N, C-alpha and C positions, 0 to 999 in steps of 0.2 A: 697549554699555551699560557704564558705569564699575563697578568692583568695589564701590565704596561704595553706589551706587544698587542694584546687584544684591543686596547684603547687606540693604539696607533692604526691598526687595521681598520677599526670602526671609523676613525676620522678620515682615512683615505677613501673608504667605501662611500661615506656620505658625500664626498666631493666628486670622486672619479666616476662611480657607478651611475649617478644621475646624468652626468655630462656625456658619458659614452652612450647610455641608452637614449638620451635626447637626440644625439647626433644620428644614431641608427634610426630612431623614429622619424626624424626629419627626412632622411634619405628615403626611408620606406614609404612615408606618406607622399613625398614628392613624386617618387616613381609611380605610386598608385594613381595619383591625380593626373600624371602625364600619360597614363595608360601605356607605359613602356611595355612592349612585347619582346619576348625572347628573340634575340638576334637582330633587333632594330638598330641601325647605325646611330651613333650619338649625334651626328649632324642633322638627323631627321626628326629628332625629338622636339615636340611642341612644349615650350616652357610657359605658355600662357596660362596653364592651369595652376601654376604655383605663383604667378604674379598677376597683377591686374592687367587685362588686355586693353587694347585701344578702344574697344566698344564701351568698356566700363569707364574709361577716361572721358570719352566723348559724351556719354550719358551724363556724367557728373558736370562736365563743362556746359552741356546744353541747358541744364537746369538754371544756371545763373544767366546764360546767354539769352534764354527765352524771356526771362524777367526783364532784362535790359531792352530787348527788342520790342516787347509789348509796351514798355514805358515810352520808348521813342515814338511809337505809333500814336499813343494817347497824348503825351505831353513831353517833348524832348527837353524842355527847359528844366525838368526835375533832375536831369543828369548834371546840371550845373550846381546842384545843391549838395554840398559836401556831407551834410548830415544824412541826406537820403542815401548817398553812396556808401557811407559808413554802415547804414542799416542793411543795405543789400549785401555788402561785403561780410557783415557779421552773420547774415542768414545763410550764406553759402559756407560759413565758418568751417574752414578746413585749412590747415596750415599750407598744404600744397596747392590750394586753389585761391586765387585772389583777383581783384579788379584793378585795372589800370585805365585812367581816362586821360586822353591827350587833347589839348586845346591848341590848335594850330600845330606848331612843332614843339611845344613845351609840355612838360609833364604837369597835368592839372591835379591828378589824384592818384595815389597808389595804396592799395590795400596791404602791400608788403614792400616798403620802400627799398629795403636792401636788395630783394630779389628783382624789383622793378628796374633798378639801375643797370643790372646785367643784361636785360633784354630790351630796354626801351629803344635803344638806337637801332635795333634790328626789326622792330615792328613795321608792318606794311603801312604805306601811306594812305591818305584819305581816298576812298573809292578804288583801291587797288584790287580789281577783280571782283566780279559779281558773285563768284563762287565762295568767297571768303565767309559769308554769313552762313552758308550751309555746310561746308566741309572743314573749314578752318585751316590753320597752318601748324606744321610740326617742325620744330627746330631740333634737328638731330644732335647737333653739337652741345645744345643746352638741355636736352631731354625735356623740352617744354612744348605743350599743345596749346594753341591760341585760337580764340574765335573773336571776330571783330564785328561791331555794329557802328555805323557812321551816323552822325546827326549834326545839327547846326545849333550852336550856342545862341542864346537870346540876343547877344550883341552882334551876331552874324558870322562869328568865327567858325571855321570848320572844326568839328570834334569827332573823336573816335573813342569808343569804349571797348576795352579788351578784357576777355575772361581768360586768365592764364592758369594752366594746370601743370604741375610738375609730374613727369611721366616715369621717372626712374625710381628704383627701390620701393615700388608699390607691391605689397604682398597681398595675395589673394585672401579674401575673407574665409574661404573654405580651408585654406592652409592654416590660418590663424586658429580657427575653431578646432581643427583636428590636432594641431600641435598643443593647444591648451589641454585638451582631453588626454593626449598622450603624456604630457608632462605630469598631469594629475595622477594618471595611472602609474607612471614611473616612480613618483614619490611614494605612492602607496606600496608598490612592489618593493622598493628599497627599504621602507620602514618595516614591512613584514619580514623580509629576509634578515635584516639586522636584528629584529626582535627575536626571531626564531634562533638565530645564531647565538645571541647573548643568553637567551633562555636555556638553550641546550648546554652551553659552555659554562654558565655561571649559576643560574637559578636552580636548575635541576640538581647539580652536585650539592649546592648549599641546602636544598630541601632534603636530599638524602642524608646529609650530615646532621641536619636538624632531627630527622627521624632517628638516626643512630644515637644522638645524644639523649633523646627521650628514652630510648631503650636502656641506655646506661643509667639514667635517672630511676628507671623502674627496676634496676638490678639485673637486667638481662645483658650478660657480657658475651653472649654467643653471636650477636649481630655484627657480622664483619662487612667491611666495605672494600670494593675493588680498588686497588691502588695503582691502576694503570694510567691515571691522569698525570699530566706533566704540569710544571709551573706551580703557582701558589695553591691551586686546588689539589694537585697531587701531594704537595707538602702537608696540607691540612688532613687529607685522607690518611697519609702515612703516620702523622702525629696522632690521629685518632686511633689508628690500629695499635700503635705503641702504647698509648694510654689505656686502651681496652685490655690489651694483653697484660699490662702491669696491674691494672685494677683486678682483672680476673685472677691473676696469680696471687695478689695480695689478699683478695677475698678468700680464695681457697686456703691460703696459709693461715689466715685468721680463723676460718672455720675449723681447719685441722688442729690449730692450737687450742681452740675452745674445746674440741672433742678430747684432745689429749689432757687438758686441764681437768675436765670432768672425769676422765678415766683415772687420772692421778689421784684426785680426791677420793674416788671410789676405792681405788687400790689401797691408799693410805688408811682410809677409814676402816676398810675390811681388816687390813693387817695390824692396825693398832687395836682393833676390838679384841683380837685373840689374846695378846699379852695382857691387856688391861683386865679382861675377864679372868685370866689365870691368876694375876696378881691379887685381884679382889677375892678369888676363891681361897688362895693360900693365906691371905691376911685374915679372912673370916675363920679359917681353920685354926689359926693361932689364937685369935680372939675367943673362939668357942671352946678352946681347950682340946681340939682334935689332936694337935701336935702336943702330946703330953709327955714326950721324952726329949732330952737334949738332942738326940740324933734326928728326930723328926723336925724339931724346930730348926736345926742347922740345915736340913734338907729343904725345908720350906723357904728359909731365908735365901739360900743359894738359888733356888728356882725363881724367887721374886727378883733377885739381882740379875739373873740371866734374862728374864723377860723385860726388865727395865733397860738392859743393854740393847735388846732387840728394838725397843721403842726409840732409844736414843739413835740407833743406827738408821731407822726409818726417817726420823726427823732430820738427821744430818744429810741424808740423801735428798730430802725435800729442799733443804736449804741450798745444797750444792746444785740441784736442778735449777733453782731460781737464778743462781749465778751464771749457769751455762746459758739459760734463756736470754740473759741480758749481756752476755759476753763479758762477764766481770770476774772470771776465775783469776785469782791472784797467783802470778807466777814469779818465781825467784830462781832464775837459771844459774847453774854453776857447772864448772868442769868436774865431771865425776869419773873416777876410775871404776870401770865395769866390774872387775874382779872383786874389789873391796866392797862396793855398794851392794851388788847382788849377793855376795857372801853374807853380809850383815842381814839382808832381807830374809834370806833362807833360814838363817839362824833364828830370827825373830818369829817367823811363821811356823817354823819347825816345832817349837815347843807346844803351840796350840794344837797342831795337827797330831802330835804325839798323844796328847790327852784324848783326842777323838779316835785314837787307834787307826790313824791314816799314815801310811809310809810315805816319806818325802825323799825323792832322789834328786840330786843336783849335779850338773856337770857344766864346766865352762871351757869351751874350745877356742875362745878368743885369746889373743896375746895378753900377757899379764899387764902390759902398759897401755891397753886400749882405753881410750877416754871418749866420753860422750858429753854433750851439753844438755842438761836436763834439770828440772826442778825435783829435788830429792823427795819432797813431801808428796807432790802430785804423782810422781812415778810410783811411789809406794802405794798410793791409792789404787793405781792400775793393777799392781800385783795382788793386793789384798782383795780387790773386787773380783778378779778372775778366780783366785783361789777360793774365795767365799762362795762363788757360783759353783765351783767344782764340788765343794763340800756339801752344798745344799742339795745337789742332784746326785750325790753318791749313793748307789743302791747295792754295792757289793759288800759282802761280809768283811773283806780286807781291802780297804781303799788304798789306792796308789796314786800319787801325784809326782810327775817328773818335770823338773825345770831344767831347760837346756839353753846355753848361750852359744850361738853359732857365729862364726866369722864369715862375713860376706864382702871382703875386700874393703869397700869404703863405708860399710855399715855393719851393724850386728843384728841378728835375728834372735828374738827371745821366744821360746816355745814353752808353753805350760800345758801339759797333757795329763788327763785323768782317765780312770777306767770306770767312770760312772755310767749312767743310763744312756748317755749319748744324745745326739740331736738328729732329727730326720733331715734328709738331704734338702727337702723343700723348705725347711726352716733355717738352714745355715746362713742364707743371705739376708735374713730378716732379724736375726737376734740382736743386732746393734741398733735397731730402730727403737725409738722411745716407746716405752710401755708395752713392747712386744713380749709376750710370755708364752712359752710352750706348754706350761701347765695350766690348762684351762680351768681345772677344778680349784686351784689356789687354796690348797689345804694348808693347815698351819705349819706343817713340816716343810713345805716347799713354797711358802708365800714369798712376798717381796713386792717392791714398788714397780718393777719392770724397767727401771732407768739405770741400773748398775752398769750394764755393758754400753749403753749410750754415753755414759760419763767416761768410760774407758776409751771409747773411740774418739771422743772430743779431745781428751788430754793427749792421746798419742798423736792425733793430727796437728794439734797445736805445737807439738814438739817437732813437727816436720816429718813425721813417720806415717805409717799406715798399718792397719790391722785386718786380719781375716780369721776364719775358723774352718777347721776340717774335722771329720769324724764320721762315725756310723752309730746308728741306734744299737743299744745294748753293749757296745764295745768301748765307748768313751768319746771324749772331745778333746781337740788340741787347738789352743789359741796361739796364733802367730802374730807378733808385731815387730816391726823393723824400725830401728833408730840409726841415724847417721853418726858416723864417727867424727870426733874432733881431730883434725889434722893441722898441726902447727906448721906454717910455711917457714922454710929456711931462708936466710939472707941470700938475696940474689936470685931467688926463684919466684 
């Protein structure tokens, strides 16, 4: 639930729930006080329990009446003293009970002038009925109960003192006490319910999110949160999960990158040590006079040159790897005729292979005018890296490398196959991973940085193609990569 909706519901509950519960409590307490029994007709219910009954009204009126009556017996003249009447009226101090004093037929004193005007003309006359002092009068139309005491003023005029009590809308003290307790309990209940609701819907999720964030701070990216909540809490949970997964992925990538960098440094260090050691050995041989003939000197120099080339190749691969890692490989795409381009490449690598006594076969089954969009230099690196790999793992007395160009309608497929030692089936899917090497021993004859084929894969994919390998152990390996043709659209098409 959204916070805005939750606040609206809370506001409504604060107002409506206490009102509804108070109404129910009033009805329940009223029915309890009236001792309503099941099946009792409504017209038989005694409502005196929830309102002040006549006995309570009479008792309250009697209190003031007895004071006035006793004063009349002791000294009736005091009732002519307004200050004394004020004192008595204040002592009975209740808004619904007050004193009226009549002298002759005129109003002499009124404890509540406004109320007195409404009943004064209806008050009984002097000496009307002996019962008046004991039982009093009840005016149904005015809801007033009146008690009268007659006396004589000091000047001889007839006087009457009346104690008037309002009889309607008088609520029982029992009902007031019970309702006060009920309202107090209702407010506590409402507060507890709202507190639990807000605690469950807001504070518990926020605390869970706080725990989860501490886990992230500690480097624990496995602490997941349920995302079944709706509203802002659900959004927070989902954002946390997205952040957690991204941080986990980023951390794993960073860890993997660090491991790869350490492995790269280890590989490069190992593979540089071999040619450096050889170069030092041959240079020392020349300096010590071991190469004492022109033929030996020439052989030593050629060997040094070859080892220096190996070192240069390793350094170039390291530089290229850095560019790949930062997506900074420089590309310069052109339209290239397949037949011309691959023909030149085969001619270039053929001379080197011939010196190594490796047979190179080339066939182009694509149309002579087939064109692709590619970077000539980067594509040459692909071919050289694959062929270099084939030469490195060549274990046959007579090596053979086949290069085939196949036509596949809207693309061409290049196959470079050798008859070397081959690759195990379990390794075929991994050879394009960075630093993956099938030669665990990493001897000098088959060394390398382990990033050559990952560079190949990167370049082919950046050309919009894809690459894979097939082969069997001891039989050879075939590298396949596919490049899309360039098709020039004709006018109107």
